[in-house]
N, C-alpha and C positions, 0 to 999 in steps of 0.2 A: 384206462390206466392213468394214475396220477402223474402229472408232469413234475419231475424233479430236476432242479437246476444242476447242470453238470459243470464241475470245475476242472480246469486242466491239471495235469499231474504236477506241473511246476508252479502251482498257484502261489506257493510261499516265495519263490524267487520273484514273481510278478509283484506281490505285495511289498516285498523288500525294495524293489525298484521304485514303486510309488512312494514308499516311506522316504527314500533318499531324495527323491524329487521334491517331496513336501518339505523336508528339512532344508533343502536348498532355497525354496521360496520363503520359508520361515526366516532364514538368516538375512534375507533381503527386506524383511518387513512386509512382505506381500501375504497378509494373513488369510485372506479369502481364498487365494490360490493354494496356499499351503493346506488349509482345511479340506479343500476339494481333493487334493492328492491323498491326504490321510484317509478320507472316507472311501476313496477308490481302493485303497489298500485293504480297508476293513471289509469291503465288498468281496474282495478276492479271498479273504479268510472264510467268509460264509459262516458256517456253524462251528468252525474250529476256534471256539472262544477259550480253549485251554492252552493256547499257544502264547509263549512269552512276547511274541510280536504284537499280539492283541493288547497287552499291557502297555507296551511302548507307544503304540498308536494312540491309545486312550489318554495316556499322560501327555503326549504331544498336543492333542486337540485341547486338552484342559489347559495347557500352557498358553495356547493361543487366546482362549477366553480369559485367562488370568491377566494376560498383557492388555486385553481390552477392558479390564475391570468388570467383566461379567462373572462375578464370583459364584453365583448359584449354578450356572452351567458348568463352570470349571470344576466345582466340587462334585458334581454328578459324575463327571468322567474320572476324577481321581478316586472316588468311592468305588466305581465299577472296576477300576484297575486293581484296587486293594482286594476287592472280593475275589477276582480271578487269581491274583498273586497268592492269596491264602489257600485257595483250592489247589493251586499248582505247587504250593510250598516254595514259591520263587521269592526268596528273601531280598534279592537285589531289586526286583521290581517293586516289592512291597515297601522297601526303604525309600526308593525314589518317590513313590506315590505319597507316602506319609510326609516327606519333606515338602513336596509341592502343596499338599493340603495345609501344612503348617504355614507356608508362605501366604496362602489365601487368607487364612485366619489372621495373620499378622497385618496384612493390608487392610483388613476390616477392624483392626484394633481389638480383636478377640484374643488377647494375649494368653490367658490360661490354656485355651484350646490349642493355640499355636505352640506353646511350650510342650504340652503333652505330645503332640504329633512329632515335634522335632526330637524329643528325647527318645521316643520309640524308634524313630529313624536312625538316630545315633547308635542306639543299642544294636540294631540289625547290622549297620555298617561295621561296628566293632566286632560283631560275631563273624562277619565275612572278612575281617581284616582288610577292609577297603580304605586305604589311607586317604585317598582323594575325597571319598564320600564323608569320612570322619571329619576332615578339615573343613569342608564346605558346610557341614551340619553344625560344627562348632561355631563357625562364623555366623550362621543363621540364628543360633541361640544367643550369641553375643548381641546381635542386632535387636532381638526382642527385649533383652535385659536393658539395652541402651534406651529403647523406647519407654521402658518402665522406670527409667532413671535410677536403676540399680547398677551403678557404674563399676563397682568392685567386681560383681559377677560378669558384667559385660567385658571388662578387661581380661578376666581369667579365661573366658572362652575365645576372645579374639587372640590372646597370646597362644593358646593351643593351636588355633588355626595357623598363626604365623610360624610356629615351629615347623609345620609341614611345608608351607609355601616359601619359607625363607631360602633365598638363593635360586629360586626357580625362574626369575626374571619374567614373570607372567603378570597378566592383568589381575589375577587373584591375589598375588603378593602385593601389588600396588594398592588394591582395594582394602586389604586387611590392614596395611600400614596407615591408610587414611582413616580407617575405623578406630585404630589405636590413638591416632592424633585427636580424633573427635572426643574420645573418652577423657583424655588429659585436658583438652580445652574446656569441656563441660565440668571438670573437677577443678578448674582454675589453675592447673599446673601448665602455664603457658610455655615455659621453656621446653618441657617434654613434648607438648603438643606440636611446637614448631619443629622439633627434632624429627618426629615421626612423619609429619605432613611433608616436610622437605624431602625426606627419604622417598615418600610416595611420589612426589613431584619429579625427583631425579629419575626414578625408575620408569615413570610414565613417559618421560622424555626419551629414555633409552628405547622403550618398546613402541614409542610414538602412538599412544592410545589417547585420542582426543577427549573421550569421556573422563578418563582418569586425570588428564591434565586440567580439564575444567573443574573437576571436584577438588583437586589439590589446591588450585589457585583460589577457589571460592572459600575453602576452609582456612587458608592462610589469611585471606582478607578478614574473615570473622575473628581470627585469633589476634591479628594486629589491631583491629578495631577495639577489642576488649582490653588490649594493652595500652590503648590511647595513641598508638602510632597510626594516625589516620591517613598520612601520606602513603605509607606502604599498603595500608588496607585498600585505599582507592586504586593504587597501581595493580594489585593482585585482582581486584574486582574487575578492572578493565581487561586484564589478561583472561579471566574466566569468561567474560562476555565475548572476547575475540575467539576463544576456542569453541564456545557454543555456536557462534556463527560459522566456524569452520566445520563443525559437526553437521549443521544443516546443509552446508554446501556439499559435504562428503556424502550425505544421504542421497542427494541428487546425483552425485558422481557415481555412487554405488548402483543406482538405477541405470545410469548410462553403461556401466560395466556389464549389465545384463545383456546388452547387445553384443559385447565382446565375448561373453561366455555362452551365447545362445547355442553355439554348436554343441557344447556339452549337454545342454538341456535337451536339444533335439536328439542327441545320441541316446540319452536316457529314455526319451519317448520311443525312439526306434527300438531300443532294447525291449521295452515293455511289449510293443507290438510284435516283435520277433518271438518273445517268449509265449505270447498268446497263440501265435500261429505255429509254434514248434510242434512237430509231429504230424502236421497236415501237409497236404500237397502244396508245394510252392507255386505261387502265381507267377505270371510272366515278369521277368526282371524289369522290363520297361514300365509296366503298370506300377510296380512297387516304387520305382524311382519317381514317377509322377506323383504318387500319393505322398511320398516323403517330402518332395519339393513343395507340394501344396501345404503340408503340415508346417513346414518351416516358414513358408510365406505367411500362413495364418498367425503363427506365433509371433513373427516379427511385426505383423500389422497390429496385433493386440498390444505388444510391448511398446511399439512406437506410439500408439494412442495413449497408453498409460503414462508414458514419459512426457508426452506433449500436452497433456491436459492442463497442467499448471501454466506452461508457457502460452498455450492458446488463450487461457483465461486472462493472463496478463496482457497479451496483445489486444484482446477484445476490450479490456478496460482502458488501455491506452487509446485505442481507436474511438471509444465512446467519449473519452475526455477531449480528443482532437475534434470530434464532431460538435461537442458542446462549445468548444472554444471557437470553432469556425462559425457556428450559429450565432454566438455572442458577437463576433467580429462583424458578421453580416448585418446583425441587428443595429450595431453601432454605426456601420456605414450608411444604412438606410436612414437612421436618425440624423446623421450628419448631413446627408443629402436633403432631407426634409428641412433641416435647419437652414442650410444654404439657400434652398428654394424660398423659404420664408423671408430670409434676409433680402434676397433679390426682389421679392414682391414688395417688401417694405421700402427698399431703396427706390424701386420703380414708382411706388405710391408717393414717396417723398419728392421725387423729381417732378412728377405730374402735379403735385400740390404746389411746388415752387413755381412751376410754369403757370399754374392757375392764378397764383398770387400776382405774378408779373402781368399776366393778361388782364386780370381784374383791375389792378391798379392803373394800368395803361388806359383801359376803357373808361374808368372813373375820371381819370385826369382829362382825357379828351372830352368827355361829356361835361365835366366841370368848365372847361375852357369854352366849349360851344355855348353852354348856357350863359356864361358870363358875357359873351359877345351879344347874345340875344337881349340880355337884360340891359345892355348899354344903349340899345335902340329906344329912344324916348317915345317914338310914335306908336309903340306897341302897348296895349292895355294890360298885358300879362306880366309886366315888369316886376311887380311886387311878388307875385307867386313864383316866378322863376328865381328871384333872389332867395326866396325861402328854400326852394329845392336845391340850390347851389350850397346853401349853408348846411343842409342835411347831408349832401354828398361829401362836402369837406369834412363834416363831422365823422362820417363813416370811414373816411380815409385815415383818420387819426386813431381809429380803434385798434387796440392791441390784442384783441381776442384771438385773431388769426395767428399772430405771432406766438401766442401761448400754445396754440394747437401745433404750429410748425415745430416749436421747441420740443414738444412731447414726442412727435414723430422722429425728429432728429436724434434725440437721446436714446430712443429704443434701438436705433440702428448703429449709432456711434456713441456708446455710453461714456467712453473715456476721452473723447476728442477735446471737449472744452477744458477738462482738467489738464490734459497734456499741453494744449496750446497755452494756457495761462502759466504753466510751470516753466515754459521756455523763455518767457520774457522777464527781463530784470525789472522792468516797470510794469505795473498792473495795466491790463488791457481794459478799455472801456466797453460797455455793453454794445455800442455801435461797432467797435472793432471785432468783438467776438461774433456778432452777427455777420460781418463781412467774411470772417474766417469760415464760418459755417457754410455760407453761400459759395465761397471758393472751393470748399471741400466737395460740394456737389457738382463742381466743374461747370458752373454757370458763366456765361459771358458777362463782360462789363455792362453791356446794354441791358441784359436781363436783370442784373443786380441793381442797376440804376432804377429800373421800373419797379422792382420789388421794394427798394428802399425809398422810392419817391424822390430821387435826386437825379442830377444830370450825370451823364457818363464821365464828364470831366471831374466831377466831385468823387466819383468812384475811383478814378485813376489816382487822384490825390490821396484818398483814403488808403488805397492799396500801397502807395509809396510809404506813407507814415507807418502802416502796419509792418511792412517789410523791414523798416529801420529798427523796429523794436524786437525783431526776431533774428536768431543766429542762422541766417541763410547765406549760402555762397553766392557770389555775384552772378555766376553763370546759371544758377538754378532758378527755374521759374517758380513764382510764388504758388501757383495752382498745384504744380507737382509736389511742392513741399507739403501743402495741405493734404493732398491725396495720400501721400506716404505716411502722414502722421498717424 
């Protein structure tokens, strides 16, 4: 025997509950969740495609795809709705489907098709004497004529829509006032444009609708710019930007409100489950309670994840930037340590080089003195040769190559020292005084300095005294400390 899917007797009530839940998600901008609920409602209808609820569901699914600019899919659902509405002779559903199909054509700049659909929709609403439908359709037709730059016709249909909405203190009234202002601005009647746009702004402020506030300020900015009043144009543009930011913030706030209204969502889910189970033997109350609690926890978890995705992504981005900054700082710290180590090595090399100079000069001086004494002994046959050797040693002591190498080392480690030292003295310092300053900067003793410069320690003390006189040094301050701090 062929298996036939059985539907509960109250399937229409279940489908209607899914529809309401889908519309709730739709209003929050949760399109995938809304579509899922609409499809669950369609599944409840099964083969009952001649039900007005089927038309409403198809139109709602089409509206989702229209909002996502998936025009082909949207038009498939609108066409299916029109087909069912004609079979049922359900004029209200057919009028809504035609209006939505016209909106899809308008978005794709298919204006002749859009006008044809909207006029058919208008005719049906007039037949039904549906004032709200007539007003909205007139506004849609006006919008198409505005796109076509046929402003006289656009004004005519906007005016018809305004006749219905006037005094309703609604978003629709604010929107149509803004549209009338647009028409006057585009026809260069800036006085009238300002009049209607300001009315739209005042109404938007009364009903506190952020979208209409943004639109009104943006249109006022355009009008004032065309009038040459750029200060007011800029002011209104800033206000429009502010309300746009508020809308973005409000969207996040609306999603947070989902948590506050989750009880109502759970209640609707529970109603659906109860309707499915109606007529059957009730399970134990405790089991039902646990299932309900689990469902609530699951929905809360899903919504929390949905609301936290952007925040989590932002936190991850901040953490990534912090890690990059930390890595950069660590890299710079390592480079600084390496640089300090290199400076220390060069300083150590310079000190060793200075000591080497001192020791070398001392050895050469001692050797020269010894050889001179030997040469003075007339009974030795090597007198002439030793004299020649002394001359060579004395010559080597006068070589300045090592000083050039020393200067190169010193400038690498203390590049600004000589410049600073020279700038502190009113009288120019001699090369010998600069050399003395460099050796003092290395914290060498007078004895070591005397050996390097090949002079006596007393000569070094005199040279230090003369150098001190040329520099702005406090009487209590040591010359060596002054050089080290320089």
